[in-house]
C-alpha positions in Angstrom: -16.8 -163.7 -77.2 -17.2 -160.9 -74.7 -14.0 -161.8 -73.0 -12.2 -161.9 -76.3 -13.4 -158.4 -77.2 -12.2 -157.1 -73.8 -8.8 -158.6 -74.3 -8.6 -157.2 -77.9 -9.6 -153.7 -76.7 -6.9 -153.8 -74.0 -4.3 -154.7 -76.7 -5.5 -151.9 -78.9 -5.3 -149.3 -76.1 -1.8 -150.4 -75.0 -0.6 -150.5 -78.6 -1.9 -147.0 -79.4 -0.2 -145.5 -76.3 3.0 -147.3 -77.0 2.9 -146.2 -80.7 2.4 -142.5 -79.7 5.3 -142.7 -77.2 7.6 -144.4 -79.8 6.8 -141.7 -82.4 7.5 -139.0 -79.9 10.9 -140.3 -78.9 11.7 -141.1 -82.6 11.0 -137.5 -83.5 13.0 -136.3 -80.5 16.0 -138.5 -81.6 15.9 -137.1 -85.1 15.7 -133.6 -83.8 18.8 -134.4 -81.7 20.7 -135.1 -84.9 20.0 -131.6 -86.2 20.8 -130.1 -82.9 24.1 -132.2 -82.8 23.2 -133.8 -79.5 22.7 -137.2 -81.1 25.6 -138.7 -82.9 26.1 -141.7 -85.2 28.4 -144.2 -83.5 29.2 -146.1 -86.6 29.1 -149.8 -87.6 31.2 -152.7 -86.4 31.4 -156.4 -87.2 29.7 -157.2 -83.9 27.0 -154.5 -84.6 26.4 -155.9 -88.1 25.9 -159.4 -86.7 23.5 -158.0 -84.1 21.6 -156.1 -86.8 21.2 -159.3 -88.9 20.0 -161.2 -85.8 17.5 -158.4 -85.0 16.0 -158.6 -88.5 15.5 -162.3 -88.1 14.0 -161.8 -84.7 11.7 -159.0 -86.0 10.4 -161.3 -88.8 9.8 -164.1 -86.2 7.7 -161.7 -84.1 5.7 -160.6 -87.1 5.2 -164.3 -87.8 3.8 -164.8 -84.3 1.4 -161.8 -84.8 0.2 -163.3 -88.0 -0.5 -166.7 -86.3 -1.8 -165.2 -83.1 -5.3 -166.6 -83.5 -3.8 -170.1 -83.1 -2.4 -169.2 -79.6 -5.3 -167.2 -78.2 -8.3 -168.7 -79.8 -7.2 -171.9 -81.6 -9.4 -170.6 -84.5 -7.1 -170.9 -87.4 -6.2 -167.6 -89.3 -7.0 -163.9 -89.4 -9.2 -164.4 -92.5 -11.4 -166.8 -90.5 -11.7 -164.2 -87.7 -12.6 -161.5 -90.2 -15.7 -163.6 -91.0 -16.5 -165.3 -87.7 -14.8 -163.3 -85.0 -15.4 -159.9 -83.4 -14.0 -156.9 -85.3 -12.1 -155.8 -82.2 -9.7 -158.8 -82.6 -8.9 -157.7 -86.2 -8.1 -154.2 -85.0 -6.0 -155.6 -82.2 -3.9 -157.6 -84.7 -3.6 -154.6 -87.0 -2.4 -152.3 -84.1 0.3 -154.9 -83.2 1.3 -155.2 -86.9 1.8 -151.4 -86.9 3.4 -150.7 -83.5 6.0 -153.6 -83.7 7.7 -152.5 -87.0 7.7 -148.8 -85.8 9.3 -149.7 -82.5 11.8 -151.9 -84.3 12.9 -149.1 -86.6 13.2 -146.8 -83.6 15.2 -149.4 -81.7 17.7 -149.7 -84.6 17.9 -145.9 -84.7 18.5 -145.6 -81.0 21.3 -148.2 -81.1 23.3 -146.4 -83.8 22.4 -142.8 -83.0 23.2 -142.1 -79.4 22.8 -139.0 -77.1 25.6 -139.5 -74.5 24.0 -136.9 -72.2 20.7 -138.8 -71.8 19.7 -142.3 -70.5 17.4 -143.9 -73.0 14.7 -144.8 -70.6 12.1 -145.3 -73.3 14.3 -147.8 -75.2 15.0 -149.7 -72.0 11.3 -149.6 -71.2 10.3 -150.8 -74.6 12.8 -153.7 -74.4 11.4 -154.7 -71.0 7.9 -154.6 -72.4 8.8 -156.8 -75.3 10.7 -159.1 -73.1 7.7 -159.3 -70.8 5.5 -160.2 -73.9 8.0 -162.8 -75.0 8.0 -164.3 -71.5 4.2 -164.3 -71.5 4.2 -165.9 -74.9 6.1 -168.8 -73.5 3.4 -169.4 -70.8 0.5 -169.0 -73.2 2.1 -171.3 -75.7 2.8 -174.0 -73.1 -0.7 -173.7 -71.6 -2.2 -173.9 -75.1 -0.1 -176.9 -76.0 -1.2 -178.7 -72.8 -4.9 -178.4 -73.7 -4.5 -179.3 -77.4 -4.0 -182.6 -79.1 -2.4 -181.1 -82.2 0.4 -179.4 -80.3 3.1 -180.7 -82.8 1.1 -180.4 -86.0 -0.1 -176.9 -85.1 3.5 -175.6 -84.9 3.1 -174.3 -81.4 6.7 -175.3 -80.6 7.8 -172.6 -83.0 6.0 -170.0 -80.9 7.7 -171.4 -77.9 11.1 -171.0 -79.5 10.3 -167.5 -80.7 9.0 -166.4 -77.3 12.1 -167.8 -75.7 14.4 -166.0 -78.1 12.5 -162.7 -77.8 12.6 -162.9 -74.0 16.3 -163.8 -73.9 17.3 -161.2 -76.6 15.4 -158.3 -75.0 16.7 -159.3 -71.5 20.3 -159.4 -72.7 20.0 -156.1 -74.5 18.3 -154.3 -71.6 20.7 -155.8 -69.0 23.7 -154.8 -71.0 22.5 -151.3 -71.5 21.6 -151.2 -67.8 25.3 -151.9 -66.9 26.3 -148.8 -68.9 23.5 -146.5 -67.8 23.4 -147.6 -64.1 27.1 -146.7 -63.8 26.4 -143.5 -65.8 23.6 -142.6 -63.3 26.1 -143.1 -60.4 28.6 -141.0 -62.3 26.1 -138.2 -63.0 24.9 -137.9 -59.4 28.3 -138.0 -57.9 29.6 -135.3 -60.3 26.4 -133.2 -59.6 27.1 -133.4 -55.9 30.8 -132.8 -56.5 30.2 -129.7 -58.7 27.8 -128.3 -56.1 30.4 -128.8 -53.3 33.2 -127.3 -55.4 31.2 -124.2 -56.0 29.7 -123.7 -52.5 31.0 -120.9 -50.3 33.8 -121.9 -48.0 32.0 -120.6 -44.9 29.1 -122.9 -45.8 31.4 -125.8 -46.3 33.0 -125.3 -42.9 29.7 -125.7 -41.2 28.5 -128.6 -43.4 28.2 -132.0 -41.8 31.0 -134.0 -43.5 29.5 -137.4 -42.8 26.4 -136.5 -44.9 28.6 -135.6 -47.9 30.4 -138.9 -47.7 27.2 -140.9 -47.2 25.6 -139.2 -50.2 28.6 -139.7 -52.5 29.1 -143.3 -51.5 26.0 -145.0 -50.2 23.2 -142.9 -51.6 24.4 -142.8 -55.2 25.0 -146.6 -55.1 21.5 -147.1 -53.7 19.7 -145.0 -56.4 21.8 -146.7 -59.1 19.7 -149.8 -58.4 16.5 -147.9 -59.3 17.0 -148.5 -63.1 17.3 -152.3 -62.5 14.2 -152.3 -60.4 12.3 -150.3 -63.0 13.2 -152.6 -65.8 12.5 -155.8 -63.8 9.3 -154.2 -62.5 8.1 -153.3 -66.0 8.8 -156.8 -67.3 6.8 -158.3 -64.4 4.0 -155.8 -64.8 3.7 -156.6 -68.6 3.7 -160.3 -67.8 1.0 -159.7 -65.1 -1.2 -157.6 -67.4 -1.0 -160.2 -70.2 -1.8 -163.0 -67.7 -4.8 -161.0 -66.4 -6.0 -160.5 -69.9 -5.7 -164.2 -70.5 -7.5 -165.0 -67.3 -10.3 -162.6 -68.2 -10.6 -164.4 -71.5 -11.1 -167.7 -69.6 -13.4 -166.3 -66.9 -14.2 -162.7 -66.1 -15.0 -163.4 -62.5 -11.6 -165.1 -62.1 -10.0 -161.9 -63.4 -11.7 -159.7 -60.8 -10.7 -162.2 -58.1 -7.1 -162.0 -59.3 -7.0 -158.2 -59.4 -8.4 -158.0 -55.9 -5.8 -160.4 -54.6 -2.9 -158.5 -56.2 -4.2 -155.2 -54.9 -4.6 -156.6 -51.4 -1.1 -157.9 -51.4 0.2 -154.6 -52.7 -1.7 -152.7 -50.1 -0.2 -154.8 -47.3 3.3 -154.1 -48.6 2.5 -150.4 -49.0 1.4 -150.0 -45.4 4.4 -152.0 -44.3 6.6 -149.6 -46.3 5.0 -146.6 -44.7 5.6 -148.0 -41.2 9.2 -149.0 -42.1 10.1 -145.6 -43.5 10.8 -144.1 -40.1 13.2 -146.9 -39.2 15.2 -146.4 -42.4 15.2 -142.7 -42.1 16.8 -143.2 -38.7 19.2 -145.7 -40.2 20.3 -143.1 -42.8 20.9 -140.5 -40.0 23.0 -143.0 -38.1 25.0 -143.6 -41.3 26.0 -140.0 -41.4 27.2 -140.2 -37.8 29.1 -143.4 -38.6 31.0 -141.7 -41.5 31.9 -138.9 -39.1 33.5 -141.5 -36.7 35.4 -142.9 -39.7 36.9 -139.5 -40.3 37.8 -139.2 -36.7 39.3 -142.6 -36.7 41.6 -141.8 -39.6 42.5 -138.2 -38.5 43.0 -139.1 -34.8 44.6 -142.5 -35.1 47.8 -141.3 -33.5 46.1 -140.0 -30.5 44.0 -143.2 -30.1 47.1 -145.3 -30.5 48.9 -143.6 -27.7 46.0 -143.5 -25.2 44.3 -146.8 -24.4 41.4 -145.4 -22.4 40.7 -142.9 -25.2 40.9 -145.7 -27.7 38.5 -147.9 -25.7 35.9 -145.1 -25.3 36.1 -144.2 -29.0 35.6 -147.9 -29.9 32.6 -148.0 -27.6 31.1 -145.0 -29.4 31.6 -146.6 -32.8 30.2 -149.9 -31.4 27.1 -148.1 -30.1 26.6 -146.4 -33.5 26.9 -149.7 -35.3 24.5 -151.3 -32.8 21.9 -148.5 -33.4 22.3 -149.0 -37.1 21.9 -152.8 -36.8 18.8 -152.5 -34.7 17.1 -149.8 -36.7 17.9 -151.6 -40.0 16.7 -155.0 -38.5 13.4 -153.5 -37.4 12.6 -152.4 -40.9 13.8 -155.6 -42.5 11.7 -157.7 -40.0 8.6 -155.8 -41.0 9.1 -156.5 -44.7 10.2 -160.1 -44.0 6.9 -160.8 -42.2 4.8 -159.1 -44.9 6.7 -161.0 -47.6 5.6 -164.3 -46.0 2.0 -163.1 -45.8 2.1 -162.1 -49.4 3.4 -165.5 -50.5 0.8 -167.3 -48.4 -1.9 -165.1 -49.8 -1.1 -165.9 -53.3 -0.7 -169.6 -52.6 -4.1 -169.6 -50.9 -5.6 -168.1 -54.0 -4.5 -171.2 -56.0 -6.3 -173.4 -53.4 -9.4 -171.3 -53.6 -9.3 -171.6 -57.4 -9.1 -175.4 -57.2 -11.6 -176.0 -54.5 -14.0 -173.1 -54.4 -14.3 -172.1 -58.1 -16.1 -175.3 -59.1 -18.6 -174.7 -56.3 -19.3 -171.1 -57.3 -19.1 -171.4 -61.1 -20.9 -174.4 -62.7 -19.4 -173.9 -66.1 -15.7 -174.2 -64.9 -14.2 -177.3 -66.4 -11.0 -179.1 -65.5 -9.1 -177.5 -68.5 -10.0 -174.0 -67.3 -8.9 -174.9 -63.7 -5.6 -176.3 -65.0 -5.1 -173.1 -67.0 -5.8 -171.0 -63.9 -3.5 -172.9 -61.7 -0.7 -172.8 -64.3 -1.1 -169.1 -64.9 -1.2 -168.4 -61.1 1.9 -170.3 -60.5 3.6 -168.2 -63.2 2.1 -165.0 -61.9 3.4 -165.7 -58.4 7.0 -165.1 -59.6 6.1 -161.8 -61.2 4.2 -160.7 -58.1 7.1 -161.6 -55.8 9.4 -159.5 -58.0 7.2 -156.5 -57.6 6.6 -157.0 -53.8 10.2 -157.7 -53.1 11.1 -154.5 -54.9 9.2 -152.3 -52.4 11.8 -152.4 -49.7 14.4 -151.2 -52.2 12.0 -148.5 -53.5 11.7 -147.2 -49.9 15.5 -147.1 -49.6 15.9 -145.5 -53.0 13.3 -142.9 -52.0 15.2 -142.0 -48.8 18.5 -141.8 -50.6 17.0 -139.7 -53.4 15.5 -137.3 -50.8 18.9 -137.1 -49.0 20.8 -136.3 -52.1 18.3 -133.6 -53.1 18.4 -132.2 -49.6 22.2 -131.8 -49.9 21.9 -130.3 -53.4 19.2 -127.9 -52.3 21.0 -126.9 -49.1 24.2 -125.9 -50.9 24.1 -122.4 -52.3 25.9 -122.2 -55.7 28.5 -119.5 -55.4 28.3 -117.1 -58.3 31.0 -117.4 -60.8 33.9 -115.0 -61.0 33.4 -112.4 -63.6 36.6 -110.5 -63.2 39.7 -111.8 -65.0 43.2 -111.4 -63.7 44.1 -108.0 -65.1 47.4 -107.3 -66.8 48.3 -104.9 -64.1 47.8 -107.5 -61.4 49.7 -110.2 -63.2 52.6 -107.9 -63.9 53.0 -107.1 -60.2 51.3 -103.7 -59.8 48.7 -104.7 -57.2 47.2 -103.0 -54.2 44.5 -104.6 -52.0 42.6 -102.4 -49.6 40.2 -103.6 -46.9 37.9 -100.7 -45.9 35.7 -100.9 -42.8 35.6 -104.7 -43.1 33.5 -106.5 -40.5 33.0 -110.3 -40.1 30.9 -112.0 -37.5 30.7 -115.6 -36.4 27.3 -116.6 -35.2 26.0 -119.5 -33.1 23.5 -122.0 -34.6 20.7 -120.7 -32.4 20.2 -117.5 -34.4 21.4 -114.2 -35.6 21.0 -112.6 -32.2 23.6 -114.8 -30.6 26.8 -113.4 -31.9 29.9 -115.4 -30.8 32.9 -113.5 -32.2 33.5 -110.6 -34.6 36.4 -109.2 -36.5 36.6 -105.6 -37.4 36.1 -103.0 -38.4 39.4 -103.6 -40.3 41.2 -100.9 -42.3 44.4 -102.0 -43.9 46.2 -102.2 -47.3 48.7 -104.6 -48.9 50.9 -103.7 -51.9 53.1 -105.5 -54.4 56.7 -105.6 -53.4 55.8 -105.3 -49.8 56.1 -107.7 -46.8 53.4 -107.6 -44.1 53.5 -109.6 -40.9 50.3 -110.2 -38.9 50.7 -111.1 -35.3 48.6 -111.6 -32.2 47.5 -114.1 -29.6 45.4 -117.2 -30.1 41.9 -116.3 -31.0 42.8 -112.7 -31.8 41.4 -113.0 -35.4 44.6 -113.5 -37.4 43.3 -116.5 -39.4 40.0 -114.9 -39.9 41.7 -111.8 -41.3 43.7 -114.1 -43.6 40.5 -115.7 -44.9 39.0 -112.3 -45.6 42.2 -111.3 -47.5 42.0 -114.4 -49.7 38.2 -114.3 -50.2 37.4 -117.5 -48.2 35.1 -115.4 -46.0 32.8 -112.8 -47.3 32.6 -109.7 -44.9 29.3 -108.7 -43.4 30.1 -105.1 -44.0 32.8 -103.0 -45.7 34.4 -102.9 -49.1 37.2 -105.0 -50.7 39.1 -102.8 -53.1 41.7 -104.1 -55.6 43.7 -101.6 -57.6 41.1 -98.9 -56.9 38.1 -100.9 -57.9 35.6 -102.8 -55.7 35.8 -106.5 -56.0 33.7 -109.4 -54.9 35.4 -111.5 -52.2 34.9 -114.6 -54.3 37.2 -113.1 -57.0 40.1 -112.7 -54.5 41.1 -116.4 -54.7 42.5 -116.2 -58.2 45.1 -113.6 -57.0 46.4 -115.6 -54.0 48.7 -118.5 -53.3 48.2 -119.6 -49.7 49.6 -122.0 -47.1 47.3 -122.1 -44.1 48.2 -123.9 -40.9 45.7 -126.7 -41.7 46.8 -126.9 -45.4 46.2 -129.9 -47.6 48.9 -131.1 -50.0 47.5 -132.9 -53.1 49.6 -135.6 -54.7 48.9 -134.1 -58.1 50.2 -130.7 -59.1 46.9 -129.3 -60.1 46.9 -126.2 -62.4 50.7 -126.5 -63.0 52.3 -127.6 -66.3 55.0 -129.7 -64.5 56.4 -131.0 -67.8 57.5 -127.7 -69.2 58.7 -126.5 -65.8 60.6 -129.6 -64.8 64.0 -127.7 -64.5 62.4 -125.1 -62.2 60.8 -127.8 -60.1 64.1 -129.6 -59.7 65.8 -126.3 -58.7 63.2 -125.5 -56.1 63.3 -129.0 -54.6 67.1 -128.6 -54.3 66.8 -125.2 -52.8 64.3 -126.5 -50.2 66.5 -129.6 -49.5 63.9 -132.0 -50.8 65.7 -133.4 -53.8 66.4 -136.7 -52.0 63.0 -137.0 -50.5 60.5 -136.4 -53.3 60.4 -135.9 -57.1 57.7 -135.0 -59.6 56.8 -137.8 -62.0 54.0 -137.3 -64.6 52.7 -134.3 -62.8 52.5 -136.0 -59.4 54.7 -136.0 -56.3 56.4 -139.4 -55.8 55.2 -139.2 -52.1 53.6 -136.8 -49.7 54.3 -139.0 -46.7 56.8 -136.5 -45.2 57.2 -134.6 -42.0 54.9 -131.5 -41.5 57.9 -129.2 -42.1 58.8 -131.0 -45.3 55.2 -130.9 -46.5 55.1 -127.2 -45.9 58.2 -126.8 -48.0 56.5 -128.7 -50.8 53.5 -126.4 -50.5 55.9 -123.4 -50.6 57.3 -124.7 -53.9 53.8 -124.8 -55.3 53.3 -121.1 -54.4 56.4 -120.3 -56.4 55.1 -122.3 -59.4 51.6 -120.8 -59.2 53.2 -117.4 -59.5 50.3 -115.3 -58.2 50.6 -111.7 -57.1 49.6 -112.3 -53.4 51.4 -114.9 -51.2 49.9 -115.6 -47.8 51.6 -117.8 -45.2 49.9 -118.8 -41.9 52.5 -119.8 -39.4 54.6 -121.4 -42.1 57.8 -121.4 -40.1 56.2 -122.9 -37.0 57.2 -126.5 -38.0 60.6 -125.7 -39.5 64.0 -126.2 -37.9 66.2 -123.1 -37.3 68.0 -123.6 -40.7 64.8 -123.4 -42.8 63.3 -120.7 -40.6 66.3 -118.6 -41.3 66.1 -119.5 -45.0 62.4 -118.6 -45.1 62.6 -115.1 -43.6 66.0 -114.0 -44.9 66.0 -115.4 -48.4 62.7 -116.8 -49.6 60.5 -113.9 -48.4 63.0 -111.4 -49.7 63.1 -113.2 -53.1 59.3 -113.0 -53.3 59.4 -109.4 -52.5 62.0 -108.7 -55.1 59.8 -110.5 -57.7 57.1 -107.9 -56.9 54.9 -110.2 -54.8 52.6 -109.0 -52.1 53.8 -111.1 -49.1 51.6 -111.6 -46.1 52.7 -113.8 -43.2 51.0 -114.7 -39.9 53.9 -115.1 -37.5 55.0 -114.9 -33.9 58.7 -114.8 -34.8 59.4 -111.4 -33.4 63.2 -111.6 -34.1 62.4 -111.3 -37.8 59.9 -108.4 -37.5 62.5 -106.0 -38.8 62.3 -107.7 -42.2 58.7 -106.6 -42.6 57.5 -103.4 -44.2 54.4 -103.5 -42.1 53.4 -105.3 -38.9 49.7 -105.6 -37.9 48.8 -106.7 -34.4 45.4 -108.3 -33.8 43.7 -108.5 -30.5 40.1 -109.6 -29.8 39.2 -109.3 -33.5 40.5 -105.7 -33.9 43.8 -104.2 -35.2 45.4 -102.8 -32.0 48.8 -102.1 -33.6 49.8 -101.1 -37.1 53.3 -100.0 -38.0 54.5 -99.5 -41.5 57.7 -98.5 -43.3 59.9 -99.1 -40.3 63.2 -100.5 -39.4 64.3 -102.2 -36.1 60.7 -102.6 -35.0 60.1 -103.3 -31.3 57.7 -106.0 -30.2 55.4 -103.8 -28.1 53.4 -102.1 -30.9 51.5 -98.9 -30.3 47.8 -99.0 -31.0 46.4 -96.7 -33.6 
């Protein structure tokens, strides 16, 4: 009876903890209704059928609880146990009779009242636990039937059917929910990373390792998505193991200790293997970042590789070496776990041999029926143990991916949101941007003391209805100045003043339409209502001689596979459609033929000026300098020439 009391007390403890957790999440769900986070999803024919089936299944489970003495003790009914059995067994049955209905009500509630912002981990956990209990009921019923002569008359086959249905129903429900929530987990993590990236400072993005972003968005999110499946499968296996251990303890307490020691020994071996493998998989993950970088270079530099066979050969060798490093590092980790897996399986198989040959020598009271039960239960437990042990390599991978994702999220500083709205004065064309004593410094990775290049101090202004050209040699600081003007870079010193008020650099972006030399042309016209402006779009395409090359359909360009000059013309059209007060062009005319270069300087820029736009163009086309109101010359990061309000400007500017 001691073993029975221990099993009963275990059931009571587990039931009480599960009941408390169920009530907590039940109250939380009800509170979600009042806070409008949890919503009723309504009934359907399929849902009604499922509800009816769940009621039948619930009644069947309660039937099993009522007849539980037949399975565990073969002692008849609960009234008999109340007279002859230990009181702990009565309380165990009572605790199950309470917790099962409470969880069933919560389960129905969670199915029809859903919080779309949360993954119902507890519901999935509860289903896994009940599925594990149903699976264990199958084994206990089969084992009990083998050792009894009244297996048909006692109705044990009903318990077998009920256990099978409970296991199958809970598995289907949990797996179906897993499909939804696993994909939701991937979605949430990808959007979390995406939101962080979209709000990070541009300077930080420029220095960020691009391969790590791609690896996190692709591989790491897919890896952690498997965590939910591992948790659910692991819980089912754990519950099955716990129930089996309780049952083994009921048969022989020494056998229980022997089983626990064996399982802990196998788990310890796998844990130590996991610790030794971690360094290999960390290295594998670093190599993966490098491999994604090579993929970017393959796509971006395909033309150069295609034209140069030696360059192509060397590049292929670098990719091959990276793939080889990945294969070797990954294999070393997999080999460790493969060897340990075999050891674990041999260990558990050896236990069965020990039970059969050694137990009878050590314990005189062990009969053949008990040995048969031990062997049967051990054979079943081996499957659950293998599930847990084989999950450990995935847990190590998930841990690494989770750490890498958090490293990316923590390493990205969230740029503060813009607080200043586009004022009426700015939107109507009355705009003046002043850069006062602006200084920007590039620094090497070694530290602050190693300054590589600096721009400034810069003092200049830009006004609505004014055209400013910026010129200078390569590396003179023209593009850096453009990034300061548009707020892509934040100055290390100085003030940015818009219409007489200081402004944060991050707020400058909303005032500017830009075409940089390394611009990107999206297929979709983001931020533009193309449907209501279709006539204007058609007119602009015709003006830019693109009406036969591309059209806008459902807010998207029909193609962006055009020459660089044509793509720049499309980008110019977007500047017109965005209609922002500042227009900045970085070497726009460099890829245009003489006809469109003439059109750009003599017509398009003039049109923007007449519309009250502040036009800023980085250019080397000195033959058109006379069209500018101001010309700024940059050299070694400083303004060495500044001429404004001039006509017939000569190329050799005078420093100021």
